[in-house]
Each structure stands twice: as C-alpha cells, then as structure tokens.
N, C-alpha and C positions, 0 to 999 in steps of 0.2 A: 762614805757609807757608814751608817750607824752600826749595822751588823746585828748580832743576836739580841741586843737590847731593844730593837725596834718594836716588836709586838707589845712589850711592857710600856714603852714610851707612848706609843700610839694609844693604847688603852687609857693611860693616865691623861693624855691630852684630850681624848674624847670625853673623859670624866670631868674636865674643867681644870686640870692641873696646868697652871701657867708655865711652870718651870719645864715641864715635859714638852709643852708646845714650843717653848723657846729653843729647846734642843733641836726639834724638827725644823724650826725656822732658820736657826743658825746654820744648819746643814745644807739647806737648799737655797736660801735667799741670795747668796752671791751668784749662783748659777742662774737663778731666775732673772736677776738684774742684768747679767751679761746677755741672756737671751733677748731681753727687751732692748738692750743697746743695739742689737742687730735688727730685731723685728720692728721696733717702733722707738727709735732713739730719742726723739724730742720729749716723749712722755714716759721714759723708762721707769723712773722712780714712782710716778703716780700709778702706772699700770701694775708695777710689782705690789704696791700697797693694795690696790683693788683686788689683785689675785689672792693675796693672803686673807683679805676680808671674805672673799668667796670660799676659800679653803676653810676658814673658821666656820662659816655657815654650813658647809657640807661635811665637816669632819665627822660628825656623829654617824653619818650614813656610809662612810667609807669602810670597805672591807677588803683586806688584801695584805700582801707582804710589802716590804720596803721598795722593791723595784716598781710594783704597781702603784704605790703611793707617789713615787717620784714621777711616773708617767702621768698620773692623775693631776698632779700639781702643774706639770707642763701643758697638759691639755687645757686646764683652766687658764693658764697664762696665754696660750695661743688664742683662745676664744676672746680674751681681753684685747689682744693685739688686733685681731680681725675687726672687732667692734670699733676700736680706736681708728683704724684705717677707714672704715665706713663713715664714721663721723667726720674725720678730717677731710674726706672728699666732699662732704656736704657744706662745710664751712672752711673758709680760708684761715689758716693760722700762721703767724709769724713766729718762728722758733728763735730762741735766745741762744746765741753761740756758747757752747760749754766753755770755751777758752776764756770767756769773760767772767766766769765764776771763779772765785778764789779757791785754791786747793785747800782741802782740810788737812791740818797737820796730823800725822800719825803719832800715836802715843809713844812709840819706841824708837823708830828709825825713820825720821822724816825724809831724808835723802833717798834711802832705799825704797820707801813707799812711793815717792814721787816717780822714781825711775820705773818701778814696777807698774804703777798706774799708767804712765805714758806708753809703755810697751803693750800693756793690755788694751788700752784705747786704740793704739795703732793696729793691733791684730783685729780687734772688733770692727774697726773702720774698714779694713780690707774685706772682712767677711760680709759686711753690709753692702759692699760694692758688687758682690756677686749677683747674678740673676736671682730674683726673689725666691724661687723654689729651691735653688741650691743653697742660698744663705740660710733659709729656714731649716733645711735638713742638716746642714753642717752645724748650725747653732744647737739644734736639739741633740745631735749625736755627740758633738765634742764638748760644748759648754754644758748641756743638760745631762750628759753622761748616759743617754738612753740607748737601748739596743735597737737594731734595725726594725724588728717587729713592732716595738713600742712606737717608734717614730712613724712607721707606716700606718698604724691605727690612728695616731694623732692627726696626721696630715691627710688621711684618706687616700693613700696611694699604696700600690703593691710593694712588698719588700724589695723586689728586684729593682723597681723604679727608685726607691730610696737609696739603694746601694749605688746605682748609677749616678744619681744626683750628688750623693756624698763624694763619690770618686771624682767626678768632674769638678765639683766645687773645691775639693782639697787640692786637686792637680792645678787648677787655676790659681788658687791661693799660693801654692808653692812657687809657681812661675812669677807671681807678683812680688812675693817676698824676696825672691832671688833677684829680680830686676831692680827692686828698690833698695837692695843691700840691707834688708832688715832681718836677715836670717838669725842674727844673734840677739837674744834678749826679748824676743816677741813671744808672749805667752797668752793663752786664752784663759 
C-alpha cells in the first residue's frame, strides 16, 4: 500500500505525471499479473497490459481513495478476463507452454528469483485448479489484497457468499498443498 502519499500521487498521475503513474503501476502490477495467471493464464501479460491501457484511459475520471483505486483496477482486470474467456470460446487457441520460455535472469539474485518464481507459479497453479468461482475470489482476496465487500462488488455476489467461497477455496488449497508436500516455500 502506498499510504498517505496516494492522493498526491493520484492527482499527479491524473495530471499526466509519468513518474507518479509509474509508482501506482509498480504497486499494483505484480498483483494484477498474478490475478491473470489464475483467471486467464495463457494471456496474463497481454491482459495486464490491456488493463493498464484502460486504467490510463479512465484515470482522469477516477475519484476515491487507495482501496477504491485498487478495487477499480481489479474490476477493470476482471472485465478483461471475462472478455478474453468469451473470445476464447469463440475461437480455438493453442497455448504455448510457459516451461518452454526461457527464464529471465534477475538483476540481483538469479537463484533466489528462480526459486521464488517456481514457488509462486506452483501456488498460482494450485489456485487455478480450484472451481472457477473459488479461484477468482481467492485471487482477488489474497493476490489482489481486496476486502470482502470490494470482492463482492467486483464479482456481483453477496459478501457472505464471497466469504464462503474464499473459505472453501483456501481450505481446499491447504489440503492440496499438504497432500503435495508443498507447504514450505509456496507464496502467492
């Protein structure tokens, strides 16, 4: 979370300050990308880019505090994922396995970064295996860092339903992690 500087950064970004927007982007981009790795893995990076283009287009109209901004960005992201799924149903696409892509070297600790990336991918893969409604709610709550009420508004469900879906999804994840022996080193 950016904290007390958020209103100032938002106003600067809305005024066209690229550095201010970069701070907002750096704060949310990792979580947005992780959300897409659960919601629409084959197109995660493209959808994240589309999301940020939409955010740039609507930034001048946004009013609210930091939590509302975060919820707005994830609402835009969810709409991109829904649109992508609709288009994917209309046309067949062959996905390229991520394992065939070369790992990007980290600037400081390549070994540590690779291990962290693997554990993150393993965790996100487990989340993606949940029933779609549970996976989406868990991704928005845990990866997106959103509150129950915010997730409920985004997905169009009641807060109680969101709590139940999150509870069931997290319980199912815990069982899978334990069964797979992945309890150590798995981070979202």
